[in-house]
C-alpha positions as CSV (number, residue, x, y, z in Angstrom):
1,M,0.0,0.0,0.0
2,A,1.4,3.4,-1.0
3,Q,2.3,5.9,1.8
4,R,2.5,9.6,1.4
5,F,5.6,11.6,2.4
6,P,5.3,14.7,4.6
7,N,6.1,18.1,3.1
8,Y,8.3,21.1,4.0
9,P,6.0,24.2,3.8
10,A,8.7,26.5,2.3
11,C,9.9,24.1,-0.4
12,P,9.4,25.2,-4.0
13,V,8.4,21.7,-5.0
14,C,6.4,20.1,-2.1
15,G,5.7,23.2,-0.2
16,D,2.5,25.0,0.6
17,R,1.5,28.1,-1.4
18,A,0.3,29.7,1.8
19,V,3.9,29.8,2.9
20,N,5.7,29.9,-0.5
21,A,3.5,31.4,-3.3
22,A,5.7,29.7,-5.9
23,A,5.4,26.2,-4.4
24,L,4.3,23.5,-6.9
25,E,2.5,21.6,-4.1
26,V,3.5,18.2,-5.3
27,R,2.9,15.3,-2.9
28,W,5.1,12.3,-3.2
29,W,4.1,8.7,-2.5
30,W,6.2,5.7,-1.6
31,H,5.0,2.5,-3.5
32,P,6.8,-0.3,-1.7
33,E,5.5,-2.9,-4.1
34,R,7.0,-1.0,-7.0
35,G,10.1,0.1,-5.0
36,R,9.7,3.6,-6.2
37,V,8.5,7.1,-5.3
38,V,5.8,8.6,-7.5
39,G,4.3,12.1,-7.8
40,H,2.1,13.9,-10.3
41,F,2.2,17.5,-11.5
42,V,0.2,19.5,-14.1
43,P,2.3,22.4,-15.4
44,D,0.4,25.6,-16.3
45,D,1.3,29.0,-17.8
46,R,3.3,29.9,-14.7
47,H,5.7,27.0,-15.5
48,T,6.3,27.8,-19.2
49,G,9.7,27.6,-20.7
50,Y,8.7,28.4,-24.2
51,A,5.7,28.2,-26.5
52,G,3.4,25.9,-24.5
53,I,6.1,23.7,-22.9
54,M,7.3,23.4,-19.4
55,H,10.6,24.9,-18.3
56,G,13.3,22.2,-18.1
57,G,14.7,23.6,-14.9
58,L,11.3,23.0,-13.2
59,L,11.2,19.5,-14.5
60,S,14.7,19.0,-13.2
61,A,13.6,20.2,-9.7
62,L,10.7,17.7,-9.7
63,L,13.0,14.9,-10.7
64,D,15.6,15.9,-8.0
65,E,13.1,15.9,-5.2
66,C,11.6,12.6,-6.3
67,L,15.0,10.9,-6.2
68,A,15.8,12.6,-2.8
69,W,12.7,10.9,-1.3
70,A,13.7,7.5,-2.9
71,C,17.2,7.8,-1.3
72,A,15.6,8.9,2.0
73,V,13.7,5.6,2.2
74,A,16.8,3.5,1.2
75,R,19.1,5.3,3.7
76,R,16.6,5.9,6.5
77,S,17.8,9.5,6.5
78,Y,17.1,12.6,4.5
79,C,19.6,13.2,1.8
80,V,21.2,16.0,-0.2
81,T,22.0,16.1,-3.9
82,G,25.6,15.7,-4.9
83,E,25.2,15.3,-8.7
84,L,22.2,15.3,-11.0
85,T,22.1,14.4,-14.6
86,V,18.9,14.9,-16.6
87,R,18.4,13.8,-20.2
88,F,15.5,15.4,-21.8
89,K,13.8,13.3,-24.5
90,R,10.7,15.2,-25.3
91,P,9.2,18.5,-24.1
92,A,6.6,18.4,-21.4
93,A,3.4,20.1,-22.6
94,L,1.6,22.6,-20.4
95,G,-1.7,21.2,-19.1
96,D,-0.5,17.5,-19.3
97,R,-0.5,15.5,-16.1
98,L,3.1,14.3,-15.6
99,E,4.1,11.3,-13.6
100,I,7.5,11.6,-12.0
101,S,9.0,8.4,-10.5
102,G,12.3,7.5,-8.9
103,W,14.1,4.5,-7.4
104,T,17.4,3.7,-5.9
105,A,20.2,1.8,-7.7
106,A,23.3,1.4,-5.6
107,S,24.8,2.6,-2.3
108,W,28.3,2.9,-0.8
109,G,29.4,4.6,2.4
110,P,27.1,7.6,3.0
111,Y,26.2,7.8,-0.7
112,Q,23.2,6.6,-2.7
113,K,22.7,6.4,-6.4
114,A,19.2,6.9,-7.8
115,E,17.4,6.9,-11.1
116,G,14.1,8.1,-12.4
117,E,12.0,9.4,-15.2
118,A,9.2,11.8,-16.1
119,R,6.4,10.6,-18.3
120,A,3.5,12.4,-20.0
121,G,-0.1,11.4,-19.3
122,D,-0.1,9.1,-22.3
123,G,3.0,7.3,-21.1
124,T,5.5,9.1,-23.4
125,L,9.0,9.3,-21.8
126,L,9.9,12.9,-21.4
127,A,13.1,12.7,-19.4
128,T,15.4,10.3,-17.5
129,V,17.5,11.2,-14.5
130,S,20.4,9.8,-12.5
131,A,21.8,11.3,-9.4
132,T,24.1,10.7,-6.4
133,F,22.9,11.8,-3.0
134,S,24.6,11.9,0.4
135,A,22.8,11.0,3.7
136,M,22.5,13.9,6.1
137,P,24.2,13.6,9.5
138,R,21.6,12.3,12.0
139,E,21.3,15.6,13.9
140,Q,20.6,17.5,10.7
141,A,18.1,14.9,9.5
142,E,16.3,15.1,12.9
143,A,16.2,18.9,12.6
144,L,14.6,18.6,9.1
145,R,12.1,16.1,10.4
146,R,11.0,18.6,13.0
147,A,10.4,21.2,10.2
148,L,8.3,18.8,8.1
149,V,4.5,18.8,8.2
150,F,3.2,15.3,8.8
151,E,-0.4,14.2,8.3
152,P,-1.7,10.9,9.7
153,G,-0.2,8.0,7.8
154,D,2.7,9.9,6.3
155,L,5.9,8.0,6.0
156,D,8.6,9.0,8.5
157,V,11.8,7.8,7.0
158,L,13.7,8.3,10.3
159,A,11.4,6.0,12.2
160,E,12.5,2.5,13.0
161,G,10.4,-0.3,11.7
162,K,9.4,-2.0,8.5
163,R,8.7,-0.1,5.3
């Protein structure tokens, strides 16, 4: 069964527009049966890059955050991006419901490799992504947890127990 992640109100991706007017308000979900994080977003005129297509930097931000959550599940800690490589395949059309998904690939020391993709509503592959993340020190991760807004049932990646 899928579990939703909490959000950080000031975040430009998962934040709350009451706190950050530019927030995209994406909610991310952990799908343990698929071993991936999934979120959806519908870009509108505020997200245009050119002539009816979404700005690539905003799509990159969505992919980055999705992979960060996948790494958080794998590492049982919040993570920060070390390197992000996005390969754009097709433009994302404004008004199309995008599916962003990410999963982990390999880990070593404090580092985690993750991969993902963005797909259009009809399943067309729009972009692929690979990234390397580093787990936050425990004290920093706990400070972030205190700043997150949890709703009942949200996944707490720092909590002990089965996922």
